[in-house]
N, C-alpha and C positions, 0 to 999 in steps of 0.2 A: 527384530529391531525395535528399539524403544520409540514410542510415539512422540513425535515432535509437537511443540506448541505451534500456534499460528499467531501472526503479528499484524497489527495495523500501525503503520508508521506515518506520523505527520512529517513530511519530508522537507518542509521549509520552502524558502523562496529562491528559485533559480540556482546558480552554481555557488551557493553561499560558502561552502568550505574552502573555496579558492579565492575568497575576497575577505581580507582581514576585518574590515569594518562590519561586514555582515556576519562573519564568523563569531565575532564577539557577542552578537545577539543570540546566537544559537549554541552557547557553551553547554547548556544542560543537555540538549539534543546530542551534541557531539560526544559528551561523556557517556551517556547512556547507550548510544549505538555502539560505541567501542566496547562497552562492557558486555552487551548482548553478544557481540561477535566473539568475545573471549569464552563465553559460556556455551554457545551453540555452534556445533560443527556439523552441518548437514552434508549429505551426499550430493545434493543439488538444491537449487532454489527455484521456486516458481514466483515470479513477480507479476502482480496485477496493478498496473500504474494508472492513475487518473489522467495520464497524458496520452494513453493509447485507446482510441475508440474506433470501432468498425461497425458496419451495418449488420454483420454477423460476428459472433465470437470467432476470434482468430488466434492462432498460435504462431510464434516465431520459430522458424526451423533452421535458421542459419547456424552453422557450426562456429562461425567467427563473426558475431554481430558487429555492425558498424556503430558509430556514435551518432546520436541525434541531439543537436544543440537547439532545443525547442524553447529558446528564450531570446530576448533582444535587449540591446542597450547596455550590455555588460562589457567589461574590459576584454581586449583582444585575446589575451591568454586563455580566457575561459572557453574559447572556441577551438582550443587545441587540447583540451582535456581528453585523456584516454583512460578507459576502464577495460583492460584487455581480457576479461573473463571469457572462457569458452561458452558457446551456446550449448543448448541441450536438446538436440533433435529427438533423442529417444524419449525424453520427457514430453515433448510435444505429441509424439505418437501415443503415449500413455494417457495424456489428457483427452485426446480425441476418443480413445477407447472407452474411457470412463463416462463420457457424455453421450456417446452414440446410442447406447441401448434405450435411452428415453427419447430419442429423436432430436437431440440437440446437435445441429450441424456446426462443425468447426472448420473454418477455412485455414489453409496454410499460407504463411507469408515468409518467403525466403529472404526478404530484404529488410525486415523490421530490425532496428537496432536498439541500443540502450538510450532511452530518454532520461531526463534528469530525475524523474520520479523513481527510476531504477538505479542509475549509477551514483546518485548522491548518497543515499543511505548505504548502499553496498560498498562504496569506497571507504566509508567510515567503519563499517562492520567487518569487512574482509578486504583490507587494503592490498593484500597480495594478489587479489583477483584470480584465485586458483580454484574456485568452486564453480561448476557449470551453472549457468543461469538460463532458465526457460522463461517465456513470457506469454501471458494470456491477456488478450484485449478485453476491454469492456464492450458491451453491445450498446450501440448508440441510442437505443430507446431508454437506457438508464433505468430500466424497471427494477425496483428493489427486490421484488419477489423472484424474478427470473434469475437475478444474480445470486440471491441467497440459495436458490435451488442448485445452481452450478456449484457453489461452495460445498453444499452437502454431498454432491456426487464426487467431488474431488477429495473428500476426507480420507479415503484410503491411502493417499499419497503420504500422509503423515506417518504411516507405519512403514513406509518404503524409503525413509531417509530424506524426504523432500520437505524443505522449509517453505511454507506458503506465506508470502508477505503481500499484504495490501498496502499500497503506497498512495497517500493522498494528503488531506489536511482536515483536521476537525473543524476548522473555520476557513472558508475560501470565498471571500468577497473582496476582490482586488480594489474596487472603487472606494470601499470604506476602510481598507486596511490602515491607511495612514490618516484617516479622518474620523476618529471616534469609534472604531470597530471593537475596541477592547471590551466594553460592557456586554455587547452582544455575544462576543466570542466566549466570554466567561459564563454567560447565562446558558448558551447552547451546550457548552462543554459540561456544565453541571448536570444538565438533563442527559447528555450522552453517556456520561459516566454512570449515572443511575440506571440507564437502560442496559448498558453492557454488563453491569454487575448484578442484574436481576437473574432470577432463575431462567433456564433456557427457553421455556415456552413464552414467558413474559418478555424476555429479551427479544425474541423474534417478533412478537406482536408490536413492541415499541419501535423497533428498527424499521419494520415494513410500513409503519405509519409515522415516519420521522417528520413529515411536513406538519404534523399537529403539535410538534414541540415548540416551546417558547423561543421566539427569534429564529425559527427554522429557515425561513426564506431570506432573512437578513444575513444569516450565517452562510447560507448556500443558495445564492440566486440561481445557480445551476449546480446540480449535484454530482458533477463528474468526479470531484475529489472526495466525495462521501461514499460513492457506490463501491469502491474497493473494499470498504468495511463490510458490506453486505456479503461479499464472497467469503471473506475471512470468517465472519460470524456464522455463516452456513457451514463452513468446514470445521468449526469448533464442535458441532453436534451438541453433546451434553456437557462439555467442559465449561468450567466457570470462566468468566471474563474479569479482567481487572485493568485499571490504569497503571501502566508501568512508569510513566513519567509525564510531567507537565512542564512545558517550556513557555516562556513569554517573550516573544520577539517583537520589538517595536510596539510593545504594549498590548499585543494580541496573544490570547491563550491558544496554545497548540498542544494537543494531547495525543499520546500514543498508547496503544492497548495490546494486551496479550490474552490468549485463551489457552488453557491447558497448563502443563507443568513448566513453569519458568521461574527459577530461583536465581536472583541476582545479588 
């Protein structure tokens, strides 16, 4: 089976595809995610969302994952959204098997559902919800090196028909989002694109020391939405990285990246 690329998607704010005023701000994101879904047709998907953290790495094992409306203050209809894709218990087992030989313990969670970091991009990429979706949590220590290593260990999935998607944001400072966050988001995104497009060894070095980047802690006061990128970059191994699109929502830059062969 042909090796699939790996993706890091800046998933935007809340349930934006279902809110017209917000949707207009994310037109570029919507267009590109739909295009990616037309080009890539994986056997299954492994989502690593910035909205799921556990004390230990965990995998979702439900065959019929519920919905998680992990946002507040949005219209009532956004709490009725359904993304009825099947879960992927077999993929959860495979993830555990890949991590176990090096002593990485992975818990099973039979109740974890789809949070908006998962269902928002997948709704746009695969609206028929007909591809099984597995989920791997972040580990709450948010250690970049540990997550990068996990990504390296998961790389064989790419040759097994699994599309690995890290879902977060290239800029995630909610306090500054509507109050002058634009210049910082652009400064950090410029650094991030440079890091991702570097040769693999340099890329790893840059990403593991991301806090030294210009505007790093202004862009990510807490790195929960950046750490999915570490998993993805680890799974890239020696494949080159590139920015696949850049959106600007409410004046803030939001970039998405791919590693490996992705022609759009």
